[in-house]
N, C-alpha and C positions, 0 to 999 in steps of 0.2 A: 379289451372289447369282448374277449371270450367269456370272461367272468360275468360281464353284463348280460350276455346271451344266456348263460346258464341260470343265474338267479332270476333274471327277468322272465324267462320262459317258465320256470317252475312257479314263480309267484303268480303270473298271469293266467296260465292255462293248465297247470298240473294239479289243481284242486278242483274236483268235480263232485257232483251229486251222484250217489250210487244208483238211484232211480228217481223217478218223478215224485214219488210219495215222500221220500226222505230228503229233507232240506239241508242236512248236515254235509259240509264239504269234507271230502276225504282226499288224501294224497293218491295220485294216480299210480304211483309205484307200489303195487301190491297192497294198497291201503296202509302203507307203513309211513307213519308221520315222521319217523326218524330220517328216512331217505330224503324227503323234501326239505326238512330242516337242515340236514347236513349240506345238501347242495346249495341252499340259500346262504348258509353261514360261510362256506368256503368261497362262494362267489363274492360276497361282500368283503371278506378279509382280503381276498386277492385284489379286488378293485381298489380299496383304500391303501393296500401295500404298494400297488403300482403308482398311485398318486404320490405317496411319500417318497419312493425311490426315484421317481421322475424329478421331484424337487431337489432331492439330494444330488442327483446327477447334474442338474442345472448349476448348483452352487458348489460343486466338487472342487473346481479350480480355485475358488475363493477360500477354501478351508486352508488356513495357514499352518496349523499344527499337523505334524507328520503322524502323530499318534491318533488324532481324530480322523485323518484320512484312512489310516489303516483300519480303524474301528468301523468306519462307514463301508469299506469294501468287504470286511469280514461279516458285517451285519447283512449286507446284500447277498453275500454267498450263502450264509446260513438260512436266511429267509427264503431265498429261491430254492434251495435244496429241500427245505422243510415243506414248502408249498408244492413242490413237485410230488413229494410223497403224499400229501393230503389230496391232491388232484387224482393221483393214482387210486387212492382209496375211494374217492368219490366216484370215479369211473367204474370201478369194480362193483361198488355197492349199488349204484343206480342201475347198471346193466343187469346185475343179479336180480334185483327187485323187479325190474321191467320184464325179465324173462319169466318170472313167477306170476306175473299179473294175468288174471283172467279177463279176456276181452268182453266188454259190455258196451252199451250205447254211450254211456258217460265217458268210459275210457277211450273210446274211439275218437271222441271230440278233442281230447288233449294228447292224442298219440304222437302227433307231429312235434309238439312242444317237448314231450318226454324224450323222443329220439334226438331232438336238437340238443337238449341238456346233456344227454349221454355222449353225443358226438363231440360237442365242444368241451366236455370234460376231458375227453381223450386228447384233443388238440391242445388243451391247456397243459397237459403233462409234457408234451413236446416243447412248448414255449417256455415253461418254467425250468425244464432241464437245460435248455439252451441258455437261458438267463443265468443259471447257476454256473455253467461252463464259462460263460463270458466273464462272470465275476471272478472265477478262479484264474482265468487268464489275466485279468486286470491285477489281481493280487500278485501273481508270479511276475508280471511285467513290472509292477511297482517295486518289488524286491530286487529285480535284476537292474533296474535303473536307479537304484538308491532312493526311490520315492519314500521309503520307510527307513532312511539311513541311520537313524538313531539306534535301531535294533542291531545293526551290523557292527557297531563299534564295540571294542572290548570293555567289559565292565570294570576292569582294573583301573583305579585312578592314576596309577603311575605309568600306564601304557601310553606310548607315543601316539600323537594324532597322525592319522594316515595323510601323507603328503599328496600334493596335486600330481596328476600324471605328467610325465615329461612331454615335451613338445613333439610335434609330428615330423620334425626335421625340415620343414619348409623354410623356416626362418634361418638366415645365415648372418655372418658378420657384415656382409655387404649392405644389408638393409639398416645397419646401425647409423644413427645420425648423431653428430656431435652436439653436446649441450649448448643451449643459447648463451650469448654474452661471453664467449671466450675469445681470446685474441688469437689471431692467426699468426703463424710463424713467418709468412711471407710479408715483407714490408710493403711491397707494391703488388697487390694482387692483380691478376689479369683483368683488363677492362676498367681499372680504376686509376685515375690520374690525380695527382696531388695538385690542388689549386695554387696558383702563384699569386702572392699578395704584394 
């Protein structure tokens, strides 16, 4: 949502006329076209990245390959970390260019949109850092719970397969049942009478 606010506000209100005689639209951020283009590009990349990773999260439990799950988590971690950095650059760049902007009638019309783009760029840094931390926790949790178990086994082909853990001690010999269809040692079990013919 933050990415929509950033690129939407820049596209809609951050291109203004310098004066009434000049019909050319200029970027509101110190008339620097790069600032507007960068904000729009990062917003669009973040938006489509969010959609992609939302779909990956929906189908994550259905991914049967352990290696593919690991790749998905690492891709999420890398993308979130990289986008955190890009949003930080966007915030610094937009704030710097806004600070250098000379106020005019055209600039005042889009000032609220420019401030919104800068503010939500800052909020996006926090959100993407949180997503990167969450992906890192998911990766660590996956390795602790043997989600990515194939990487934990020894690569030596002669190495023994790790056995199953031993029981918790709850089961005892008293819960053992005798196999079916076995003869009992008692010829006349209790409660059973041989019919007379």
